[in-house]
C-alpha positions as CSV (number, residue, x, y, z in Angstrom):
1,M,12.7,7.3,-25.6
2,Q,12.1,5.3,-22.5
3,K,13.1,1.9,-21.9
4,V,10.6,-1.1,-21.9
5,N,11.0,-1.5,-18.1
6,E,9.9,2.3,-17.6
7,L,7.0,1.7,-19.9
8,V,5.8,-1.4,-18.0
9,S,5.3,0.6,-14.9
10,S,2.9,2.8,-16.8
11,K,0.8,-0.5,-17.7
12,I,1.3,-0.7,-21.5
13,G,-1.0,-3.0,-23.0
14,N,-2.2,-1.7,-26.4
15,T,-0.4,-2.6,-29.4
16,L,0.1,0.9,-30.5
17,T,1.1,2.8,-27.5
18,N,1.0,6.7,-28.1
19,I,4.2,7.3,-30.1
20,K,4.1,11.0,-29.1
21,T,4.6,9.8,-25.4
22,W,6.9,7.1,-25.7
23,G,8.7,7.7,-28.7
24,S,8.3,4.4,-30.3
25,V,5.7,1.9,-30.7
26,I,5.2,-1.2,-28.6
27,Y,4.0,-4.5,-29.8
28,N,3.3,-6.9,-27.2
29,V,3.5,-10.3,-28.5
30,K,0.4,-11.8,-26.3
31,E,-1.8,-9.4,-28.5
32,F,-0.7,-11.4,-31.5
33,G,-1.8,-14.8,-29.8
34,A,1.6,-15.6,-28.0
35,V,1.1,-17.6,-24.8
36,G,4.5,-18.1,-23.1
37,D,3.7,-21.2,-21.3
38,G,6.8,-23.3,-22.5
39,V,4.7,-25.7,-24.4
40,T,2.7,-23.8,-26.9
41,D,4.4,-22.9,-30.2
42,D,4.6,-19.3,-30.2
43,T,6.9,-18.8,-33.4
44,V,4.0,-17.3,-35.5
45,S,2.7,-14.9,-32.8
46,I,6.3,-13.4,-32.1
47,Q,7.1,-13.4,-35.9
48,D,3.6,-11.5,-36.7
49,A,4.6,-9.0,-34.0
50,I,8.1,-8.5,-35.5
51,N,6.7,-8.3,-39.1
52,H,3.9,-5.7,-37.9
53,A,6.5,-3.5,-36.3
54,Y,9.0,-3.5,-39.4
55,D,5.8,-3.0,-41.8
56,S,4.8,0.1,-39.5
57,G,8.4,1.7,-39.8
58,G,9.9,0.0,-36.7
59,G,9.3,-0.4,-32.8
60,I,9.6,-2.6,-29.9
61,V,8.4,-6.0,-29.8
62,Y,7.7,-6.7,-26.2
63,L,7.7,-10.0,-24.4
64,P,6.1,-9.9,-21.0
65,G,6.5,-12.2,-17.8
66,K,9.3,-12.9,-15.8
67,D,9.1,-16.5,-16.0
68,A,7.4,-16.6,-19.4
69,I,8.8,-19.1,-21.7
70,Y,8.0,-18.6,-25.4
71,G,8.5,-21.9,-27.3
72,V,9.5,-21.8,-30.9
73,T,9.8,-24.5,-33.5
74,S,11.4,-22.5,-36.1
75,T,13.8,-19.5,-36.5
76,I,12.5,-16.3,-35.7
77,V,13.8,-13.6,-38.2
78,L,14.6,-10.0,-37.0
79,K,14.3,-6.9,-39.2
80,S,15.8,-3.7,-39.5
81,G,14.2,-1.2,-37.1
82,V,13.2,-3.7,-34.7
83,T,14.2,-4.1,-31.0
84,I,13.1,-7.4,-29.4
85,S,13.0,-6.9,-25.5
86,S,11.3,-7.7,-22.3
87,D,11.0,-5.7,-19.1
88,T,13.5,-7.7,-17.0
89,A,17.1,-7.1,-17.5
90,I,19.1,-10.1,-17.4
91,G,22.2,-9.8,-15.3
92,Y,25.6,-9.6,-16.8
93,Y,28.5,-11.8,-15.7
94,Q,28.8,-10.8,-12.1
95,G,26.7,-13.1,-10.1
96,M,25.2,-14.6,-13.3
97,Q,24.5,-18.4,-13.0
98,Y,26.0,-20.6,-15.3
99,Y,22.9,-21.7,-16.9
100,A,19.8,-19.8,-16.6
101,A,17.2,-22.2,-14.8
102,E,13.7,-21.8,-15.7
103,N,10.8,-20.5,-13.3
104,T,13.0,-18.7,-10.7
105,G,11.5,-15.1,-11.5
106,V,14.9,-13.7,-11.6
107,N,16.3,-14.6,-15.0
108,G,13.6,-13.0,-17.2
109,P,11.7,-14.5,-20.1
110,R,13.0,-16.8,-22.7
111,I,12.7,-17.6,-26.2
112,K,13.3,-21.5,-26.2
113,A,13.7,-23.9,-29.0
114,I,10.9,-26.6,-28.2
115,S,11.7,-28.8,-31.4
116,E,14.7,-29.3,-33.8
117,I,15.5,-26.2,-35.6
118,D,18.1,-26.4,-38.5
119,G,19.3,-23.0,-37.8
120,P,19.4,-20.2,-35.2
121,V,16.7,-19.4,-32.6
122,I,17.1,-15.7,-33.9
123,F,18.4,-14.8,-37.3
124,Y,19.2,-11.3,-38.8
125,D,20.0,-11.1,-42.5
126,G,21.1,-7.4,-43.2
127,T,21.8,-8.3,-47.1
128,N,19.1,-6.5,-48.2
129,Q,18.0,-4.5,-45.1
130,N,18.3,-0.6,-44.6
131,N,20.0,-1.7,-41.2
132,A,18.3,1.2,-39.2
133,G,19.3,-0.6,-36.1
134,V,18.3,-3.9,-34.5
135,K,18.3,-4.7,-30.9
136,I,17.9,-7.9,-28.9
137,E,17.8,-7.2,-25.1
138,N,16.7,-8.6,-21.7
139,L,15.8,-11.9,-22.8
140,I,17.2,-15.6,-22.6
141,I,17.8,-17.2,-26.1
142,D,17.8,-20.9,-25.1
143,A,18.6,-23.3,-28.0
144,N,17.9,-26.3,-25.7
145,K,20.3,-28.5,-27.5
146,M,18.0,-28.3,-30.5
147,A,18.7,-25.3,-32.7
148,T,22.1,-25.0,-34.3
149,Y,23.0,-21.6,-33.1
150,G,21.5,-19.1,-30.7
151,I,21.7,-15.9,-32.7
152,R,23.0,-15.8,-36.3
153,I,23.8,-12.3,-37.9
154,Y,24.5,-12.6,-41.6
155,C,25.4,-10.4,-44.7
156,A,25.9,-11.9,-48.2
157,S,28.9,-9.5,-48.5
158,L,30.8,-7.0,-46.2
159,K,28.1,-4.7,-44.9
160,E,27.2,-2.8,-41.6
161,S,24.4,-4.2,-39.6
162,F,24.3,-2.3,-36.6
163,V,23.0,-5.3,-34.4
164,T,23.0,-4.7,-30.5
165,I,22.7,-7.6,-28.1
166,D,22.3,-6.5,-24.6
167,K,21.7,-7.9,-21.2
168,C,21.0,-11.5,-22.8
169,G,21.7,-14.9,-21.8
170,I,22.4,-17.1,-24.7
171,Q,22.6,-20.9,-24.2
172,G,22.3,-24.4,-25.1
173,A,23.3,-24.2,-29.1
174,K,24.4,-27.2,-30.7
175,S,27.1,-25.1,-32.5
176,D,28.0,-21.4,-31.7
177,G,26.1,-19.4,-29.1
178,I,26.2,-16.1,-31.5
179,R,27.6,-16.5,-35.0
180,I,28.5,-13.4,-37.1
181,E,29.3,-13.6,-40.9
182,R,30.4,-10.7,-43.1
183,S,28.6,-8.2,-40.9
184,L,30.3,-5.0,-39.4
185,A,29.3,-2.7,-36.6
186,N,27.6,-4.9,-34.1
187,R,27.7,-4.7,-30.3
188,I,27.4,-7.4,-28.0
189,M,27.5,-6.6,-24.5
190,N,26.5,-7.5,-20.9
191,C,25.6,-10.9,-21.8
192,S,25.9,-14.5,-20.5
193,I,26.9,-16.9,-23.1
194,S,27.1,-20.3,-21.8
195,A,26.9,-24.3,-22.6
196,N,27.0,-24.0,-26.0
197,F,28.7,-26.7,-28.3
198,G,30.6,-24.7,-30.6
199,Y,32.2,-21.2,-29.6
200,G,30.5,-18.7,-27.4
201,I,30.8,-16.1,-30.1
202,N,32.3,-17.1,-33.5
203,S,32.9,-15.3,-36.8
204,P,34.4,-17.7,-39.3
205,F,34.5,-14.6,-41.7
206,G,33.9,-11.0,-41.8
207,A,33.1,-9.7,-38.4
208,S,34.8,-6.3,-38.1
209,D,34.4,-3.1,-36.3
210,C,32.5,-4.9,-33.4
211,S,32.4,-4.2,-29.8
212,F,32.3,-7.1,-27.2
213,L,31.9,-5.6,-23.9
214,N,31.5,-6.8,-20.5
215,N,30.2,-10.3,-21.5
216,Y,30.5,-13.5,-19.6
217,I,31.5,-16.6,-21.9
218,H,31.9,-19.8,-20.1
219,T,31.3,-23.7,-20.4
220,C,31.3,-23.7,-24.3
221,E,32.7,-26.7,-25.9
222,A,34.8,-25.1,-28.7
223,G,36.0,-22.1,-26.7
224,G,35.2,-18.4,-25.9
225,I,35.6,-16.3,-28.7
226,Q,36.8,-17.2,-32.3
227,F,37.7,-14.9,-35.2
228,V,38.8,-16.3,-38.6
229,G,39.6,-14.6,-41.8
230,G,38.6,-11.1,-42.7
231,C,37.8,-9.9,-39.2
232,H,39.4,-6.4,-38.5
233,N,39.2,-3.8,-35.8
234,N,37.2,-5.8,-33.2
235,T,37.4,-4.8,-29.5
236,I,36.9,-7.2,-26.6
237,L,36.6,-5.2,-23.2
238,G,35.8,-6.0,-19.8
239,G,33.8,-9.2,-18.8
240,K,35.4,-12.8,-18.2
241,I,35.9,-15.7,-20.3
242,E,36.5,-18.9,-18.3
243,D,35.7,-22.4,-17.8
244,N,35.4,-23.2,-21.8
245,Y,36.6,-26.5,-23.0
246,G,38.9,-24.7,-25.9
247,P,40.7,-21.6,-26.1
248,G,39.3,-18.6,-24.6
249,I,40.3,-16.3,-27.4
250,N,41.3,-17.8,-30.9
251,L,42.5,-15.8,-33.6
252,N,43.0,-17.5,-36.7
253,G,44.0,-16.3,-40.1
254,D,43.8,-12.8,-41.2
255,F,42.1,-11.4,-38.5
256,G,43.7,-7.9,-38.9
257,G,43.8,-6.9,-35.1
258,V,41.8,-7.1,-31.7
259,T,42.2,-4.4,-29.3
260,G,41.2,-3.7,-25.9
261,I,41.5,-7.2,-24.5
262,N,41.5,-7.2,-20.8
């Protein structure tokens, strides 16, 4: 399957791109009414695109525009088999700005909290999903000091979720940038996670068999990464953890092993 940035060169525009050609269906959020001007509330439009993709068996929800700011006023709920992406790859830690500025044309589109959100900007609950693969890529998730978390991955009991977060910036959360609870087999890679008031990545319980690869985690108030009870067989490899106001990596309780730290 070709990546979204390859599809853009072919001028995708229709909601239902030929699945035989691309290998997946593209759902452009602007066709669902999103504006991306940083002022309009695009929550319903983005959620409608995700729901439509999920109800149709999965696909890519596409957020166009290098400088687009998709304002949200409540949590976006991601669903199994859905990728949410743009055509602009967010740079990973080498050369990444501490805090991704708006309207630069280099950082890519963002989903930004524009009012108080009692929860995450993006939420995935794998409890009752078939967990056929979920991906967030090429986006800035800006909690803007208004949302509790940037991204929250959750299961009611231990279960494989298979969430991938790739080439994203996650910033400005009132608590953790990424929070993982009782969720297994996730990958977070090539991300810049910055200026969150909790940890950059935090699992208070149950993140196991996860990979954290080549991430830049910095300027977070509580620290870089934390694993508490019931976290087993996680890998941290590559990247950089620096200039946080708490520990770079905090292992607390029955964490069962972290490998590959460098």
